[in-house]
C-alpha positions as CSV (number, residue, x, y, z in Angstrom):
1,M,116.2,91.9,103.3
2,Q,112.4,91.1,104.3
3,F,109.3,92.7,103.2
4,R,107.2,93.7,106.0
5,C,104.0,94.7,105.7
6,A,101.8,97.3,103.7
7,V,101.0,100.5,104.8
8,L,97.6,102.2,104.3
9,A,97.4,106.2,104.1
10,V,94.3,107.2,106.3
11,K,92.5,110.3,107.4
12,D,91.7,109.1,111.1
13,V,93.1,105.9,112.6
14,E,90.9,105.4,114.9
15,V,87.7,105.1,112.4
16,S,90.0,102.7,110.7
17,K,90.7,100.3,113.4
18,R,87.4,100.1,114.2
19,F,86.3,99.3,110.8
20,Y,89.1,96.5,110.5
21,G,88.4,95.2,113.5
22,E,85.1,94.7,113.5
23,L,84.3,93.7,109.7
24,F,87.3,91.9,108.9
25,D,88.2,90.8,113.0
26,R,91.9,92.0,112.6
27,K,93.9,93.2,115.8
28,V,96.3,96.1,116.6
29,I,99.3,93.9,117.3
30,L,101.5,97.7,117.2
31,D,99.5,101.3,118.4
32,L,102.5,104.0,118.2
33,G,99.1,106.4,118.1
34,K,99.2,108.1,114.8
35,N,100.5,104.4,113.2
36,A,99.0,101.1,114.2
37,T,99.9,97.7,112.5
38,L,97.6,94.8,111.8
39,D,97.7,91.7,112.0
40,G,97.6,89.8,108.4
41,G,100.5,92.2,107.7
42,F,99.4,95.9,106.8
43,A,99.3,99.1,108.8
44,L,97.2,102.2,109.1
45,Q,98.7,105.8,109.0
46,E,97.4,109.1,110.2
47,D,99.4,111.9,108.4
48,F,100.7,110.2,105.6
49,P,101.9,113.7,104.1
50,W,103.3,114.8,107.1
51,L,105.7,111.4,107.5
52,L,107.0,111.8,104.1
53,D,107.5,115.6,104.2
54,L,104.9,115.7,101.0
55,P,102.7,118.6,100.1
56,E,98.8,117.2,101.8
57,D,97.7,117.7,98.5
58,S,99.7,115.2,96.8
59,V,98.0,112.5,98.2
60,V,95.7,110.6,95.8
61,W,92.2,109.3,98.3
62,K,90.4,106.2,96.4
63,P,92.6,105.9,93.8
64,H,91.4,102.4,91.9
65,N,95.0,101.4,91.7
66,M,95.3,98.3,94.4
67,E,93.2,96.5,96.8
68,L,93.3,94.6,99.7
69,Y,92.0,91.4,99.6
70,F,90.8,88.6,101.7
71,E,88.8,85.7,102.1
72,A,86.1,84.0,104.1
73,D,85.6,80.4,104.4
74,D,81.7,81.2,105.0
75,F,81.4,84.1,102.2
76,D,77.0,84.6,102.6
77,A,77.5,84.5,106.7
78,F,80.1,87.6,105.6
79,L,77.8,89.0,103.1
80,E,75.3,88.6,106.6
81,K,77.9,90.8,108.6
82,L,78.4,93.4,105.9
83,K,75.0,94.1,106.0
84,R,75.1,96.0,109.0
85,F,77.9,98.2,108.5
86,D,77.5,100.9,106.0
87,V,80.1,100.7,104.2
88,R,80.3,101.5,100.2
89,L,80.1,98.9,97.6
90,V,82.2,99.2,94.7
91,H,80.0,95.9,93.4
92,P,77.4,93.9,94.6
93,P,78.6,90.4,94.7
94,K,79.5,88.7,91.6
95,K,80.5,85.1,90.4
96,H,84.1,85.1,88.5
97,E,84.2,82.4,85.7
98,W,86.8,80.6,87.9
99,Q,83.9,80.4,90.1
100,Q,84.7,82.0,92.9
101,R,82.0,84.4,94.7
102,V,83.5,88.1,96.0
103,V,82.6,91.6,96.8
104,R,84.7,94.4,96.5
105,I,83.9,97.5,99.4
106,Y,85.4,101.0,100.2
107,D,86.8,100.7,103.2
108,P,86.7,104.5,105.4
109,D,89.4,106.3,103.5
110,G,88.6,105.1,99.8
111,H,91.1,102.4,99.4
112,I,89.1,99.6,97.6
113,V,89.2,95.5,99.8
114,E,87.9,92.8,98.1
115,I,86.6,89.8,99.9
116,G,86.4,86.6,97.8
117,E,84.8,83.2,98.9
118,S,87.7,80.9,100.2
119,M,88.9,78.9,96.9
120,A,89.9,76.3,99.2
121,V,86.5,76.0,100.0
122,I,85.3,76.1,96.0
123,A,87.5,73.0,95.5
124,R,86.5,71.3,98.7
125,R,83.1,71.7,97.0
126,Y,83.3,70.5,93.5
127,L,85.7,67.7,95.1
128,A,82.4,67.1,97.5
129,E,80.0,67.0,94.6
130,G,81.5,63.8,92.7
131,Y,84.2,66.1,90.5
132,S,87.7,64.4,90.0
133,V,90.6,66.7,91.2
134,H,92.0,67.8,86.9
135,E,87.8,68.0,86.5
136,T,87.8,70.8,89.6
137,A,91.3,72.1,88.3
138,Q,89.6,73.0,85.1
139,I,86.1,74.6,86.4
140,I,88.1,76.9,89.0
141,Q,91.0,77.8,86.7
142,H,93.7,76.8,89.4
143,P,96.3,73.7,88.9
144,A,95.8,70.3,90.2
145,E,98.6,70.6,92.8
146,F,96.4,73.1,94.5
147,V,92.8,71.1,93.9
148,E,95.1,68.3,95.9
149,L,96.1,69.8,98.5
150,C,92.7,70.8,99.3
151,R,91.8,67.3,98.8
152,T,93.8,66.3,101.4
153,G,93.0,68.9,103.8
154,K,96.9,70.4,103.6
155,L,95.0,73.6,102.3
């Protein structure tokens, strides 16, 4: 058995395709009308209650119990791009104790989308500043093996 993708219930598949296409550069790899699979491992499904034969009012919008997670190599450039879109923020950009800057937004249907600065970019930044693999691993709270892969260009 293989996991294929996560499916998001959406009110308007065309609106969601534009949102993920324009802001996240996701491409539609299979368009079945009310269902569209995007590159990156997720799909959008309009008329979700009908598909599952569930009552319309049983679908919970904006549930705050999951998120889609993206990483940006150039976080500052993404924040500039984000300013051109009318999106609701879950919270403004912030920095976690592991040194990753993140912002969380709502998509058009209330799903939480997290955009974080690439952890590989962060590791390489600390290494370039002269920190050792071990020191960098401690700072970013990732295994030294991860940092070593970043150092050697394998991540």
